[in-house]
C-alpha positions in Angstrom: 12.8 -4.5 24.2 11.7 -3.3 27.6 14.9 -1.3 28.0 14.7 0.2 24.5 11.1 1.0 25.0 11.8 2.7 28.3 14.6 4.8 26.9 12.5 5.7 23.9 9.6 6.7 26.2 11.9 8.9 28.3 13.3 10.3 25.0 9.8 11.5 24.0 10.1 10.3 20.5 13.7 11.5 19.9 15.0 10.4 16.5 18.0 8.9 18.3 15.8 6.1 19.5 13.2 5.8 16.7 15.2 4.0 14.0 17.0 1.4 16.2 13.8 0.5 18.1 11.9 0.1 14.8 14.6 -2.2 13.5 14.6 -4.3 16.7 10.8 -4.5 16.6 10.8 -5.5 12.9 13.3 -8.3 13.3 11.7 -9.5 16.6 8.3 -9.7 15.0 9.6 -11.3 11.8 11.5 -14.0 13.7 8.6 -14.6 16.0 6.1 -15.0 13.1 8.4 -17.3 11.2 9.2 -19.4 14.2 5.6 -19.7 15.4 4.4 -20.5 11.8 6.9 -23.4 11.6 6.2 -24.6 15.1 2.4 -24.4 15.0 0.9 -25.0 11.6 -2.5 -24.1 12.9 -1.6 -20.4 13.6 -1.2 -18.8 10.1 -4.9 -19.3 9.0 -6.0 -17.4 12.1 -7.1 -13.8 11.7 -4.7 -12.8 14.5 -1.7 -13.8 12.3 -3.1 -12.1 9.3 -2.7 -8.9 11.3 0.7 -10.0 12.5 1.8 -10.0 8.8 0.5 -6.4 8.6 2.5 -5.4 11.7 5.7 -6.9 10.3 5.2 -5.1 7.0 4.6 -1.8 8.8 7.7 -1.9 10.9 9.7 -2.7 7.7 8.7 0.5 6.0 11.0 3.5 6.1 9.3 6.3 8.0 11.9 8.8 6.9 11.3 8.5 3.1 9.9 11.7 1.5 8.7 9.7 -1.6 5.0 10.1 -2.1 4.5 6.3 -2.7 6.4 5.6 0.5 4.2 8.0 2.5 1.0 6.3 1.1 2.3 2.8 2.0 3.2 4.0 5.5 -0.2 5.5 6.1 -2.0 2.4 4.8 0.1 0.0 6.8 0.2 2.0 10.0 -3.5 2.8 10.2 -4.4 -0.8 9.4 -1.8 -2.2 11.9 -2.7 0.2 14.7 -6.5 -0.1 14.4 -6.3 -3.8 13.7 -4.3 -4.5 16.9 -6.9 -2.7 19.1 -9.8 -4.4 17.2 -8.3 -7.9 17.8 -7.6 -7.1 21.5 -11.2 -6.0 21.9 -12.6 -9.1 20.2 -10.3 -11.3 22.4 -11.7 -9.6 25.5 -15.2 -10.0 24.2 -14.7 -13.7 23.5 -13.2 -14.3 26.9 -16.0 -12.4 28.6 -18.9 -14.2 26.8 -17.3 -17.7 26.6 -15.7 -18.8 29.9 -14.2 -21.9 28.1 -12.7 -19.9 25.3 -9.1 -20.5 26.2 -9.7 -24.1 27.2 -11.4 -24.6 23.8 -8.4 -23.1 22.1 -6.0 -25.4 24.0 -8.0 -28.4 23.0 -8.3 -27.3 19.4 -4.6 -26.4 19.0 -3.4 -29.4 21.0 -1.5 -27.3 23.6 -1.8 -26.9 27.4 -4.1 -24.3 28.9 -1.1 -22.3 30.0 0.3 -22.4 26.5 -3.1 -21.3 25.1 -3.1 -18.3 27.5 0.5 -17.4 26.4 -0.5 -17.6 22.7 -3.6 -15.6 23.5 -1.6 -12.8 25.2 1.1 -12.7 22.6 -1.2 -12.7 19.5 -3.9 -10.5 20.8 -2.5 -8.1 23.4 1.2 -7.7 22.7 0.7 -6.1 19.2 -1.6 -3.4 20.7 1.1 -2.6 23.4 3.8 -2.4 20.7 1.8 -0.2 18.4 0.8 2.1 21.3 4.5 2.4 22.3 5.4 3.1 18.6 2.7 5.8 18.5 4.2 7.5 21.6 7.7 7.1 20.2 7.1 8.3 16.6 4.7 11.1 16.8 6.5 13.5 14.5 7.3 10.8 12.0 3.8 9.5 11.8 2.4 13.1 11.5 4.7 13.8 8.5 4.0 10.5 6.8 0.2 10.8 7.3 0.3 14.4 5.9 -3.3 15.1 7.1 -4.5 18.7 7.5 -8.1 18.6 8.5 -8.4 22.2 9.7 -10.2 25.4 8.6 -7.0 27.1 7.1 -6.9 24.5 4.3 -9.9 26.2 2.8 -7.9 29.4 2.1 -5.6 28.3 -0.7 -5.8 26.8 -4.2 -6.2 23.0 -4.2 -7.8 22.9 -0.8 -10.8 20.9 -2.1 -8.4 18.2 -3.4 -6.7 18.0 0.0 -10.0 17.7 1.8 -11.1 14.8 -0.3 -7.7 13.2 0.1 -8.0 13.5 3.8 -11.5 12.2 3.8 -10.4 9.1 1.9 -7.6 8.6 4.4 -10.1 8.9 7.3 -12.4 6.3 5.7 -9.5 3.9 5.4 -8.4 4.5 9.0 -12.0 3.9 10.2 -12.7 0.8 8.1 -9.3 -0.8 7.0 -9.2 -3.4 9.8 -12.8 -4.3 9.2 -12.1 -4.8 5.5 -9.2 -7.2 6.3 -11.6 -9.1 8.6 -14.1 -9.3 5.7 -11.3 -10.6 3.5 -10.5 -13.3 6.1 -14.2 -14.3 6.1 -14.4 -14.2 2.3 -11.5 -16.6 2.2 -13.6 -19.3 3.9 -12.4 -19.0 7.5 -14.8 -18.9 10.5 -14.4 -18.0 14.1 -15.7 -21.3 15.3 -13.3 -23.4 13.3 -10.3 -21.1 13.8 -10.7 -20.3 17.5 -13.2 -22.9 18.8 -15.5 -20.1 20.1 -19.2 -20.2 19.7 -19.9 -16.6 19.2 -22.7 -14.5 17.6 -21.6 -12.6 14.6 -24.4 -10.1 15.3 -22.5 -9.1 18.4 -18.9 -9.4 17.2 -19.3 -7.5 13.9 -20.8 -4.3 15.3 -18.2 -4.3 18.1 -15.4 -4.6 15.5 -16.8 -1.8 13.3 -17.4 0.5 16.3 -13.8 0.0 17.6 -12.3 0.4 14.2 -14.2 3.6 13.5 -13.5 5.1 17.0 -9.8 4.3 16.9 -9.6 5.6 13.3 -11.2 8.9 14.2 -9.1 9.4 17.3 -5.9 8.5 15.4 -6.7 11.0 12.6 -7.4 13.7 15.1 -4.2 13.0 17.0 -2.1 13.0 13.8 -3.8 16.2 12.6 -3.0 17.9 15.9 0.6 16.7 15.8 0.8 18.1 12.2 -0.5 21.4 13.3 2.1 21.5 16.1 4.8 20.8 13.5 3.5 23.6 11.3 3.4 26.1 14.2 7.0 25.2 15.1 8.1 25.7 11.5 6.3 29.0 11.2 7.9 30.1 14.5 11.3 29.3 13.0 10.5 31.3 9.9 9.4 34.2 12.0 12.7 34.2 13.8 14.6 34.2 10.6 12.6 37.2 9.2 
């Protein structure tokens, strides 16, 4: 994975590297999730692994499909996966900073050693964020095409611009709140941080942090994708200009 990631990074998102790396990541995440679920029965109910399911689903989607439904699914899965990975990493940092015995409590709760708890903590909370950031670097053009977001003044100059604006606003709302919605679904299912992670944390502190991180990451992601889309459009117009 390190070698593929380095070659992909040097390739600056070249399509030569995008597909095989996505396949490697998908099967790696799938095997890991299945193996860990069978080995440790206490992991699947945790919110971290709910997001792992989203990560696996995202990397299984075809980023090259021009089908409208495929584009919608790609956007929903990627924005949820990317924002969720950073939300979970931030919450993990917050729990570790406010509760010095957080990892030790997890080790006792999950019946593993402290070293094992640290490894699980890193793999479940920080590794997904690193993988999704690498994927964002690798797949800029693919993500821009599948998001199909054009939040810029020129969209007001043609028929149907209002529909596009409302569509992009809806996408922005999902990007800014999707991860929080999944967290809410996890809470609605009867799970709690204390029982799942052994951390005595104030929801009045965690919830605003999660909402703020999700909203900030969503806004930045939409802005980046919009800029990449504008670059693709400029390149296409330049090619048309050369032809004519």
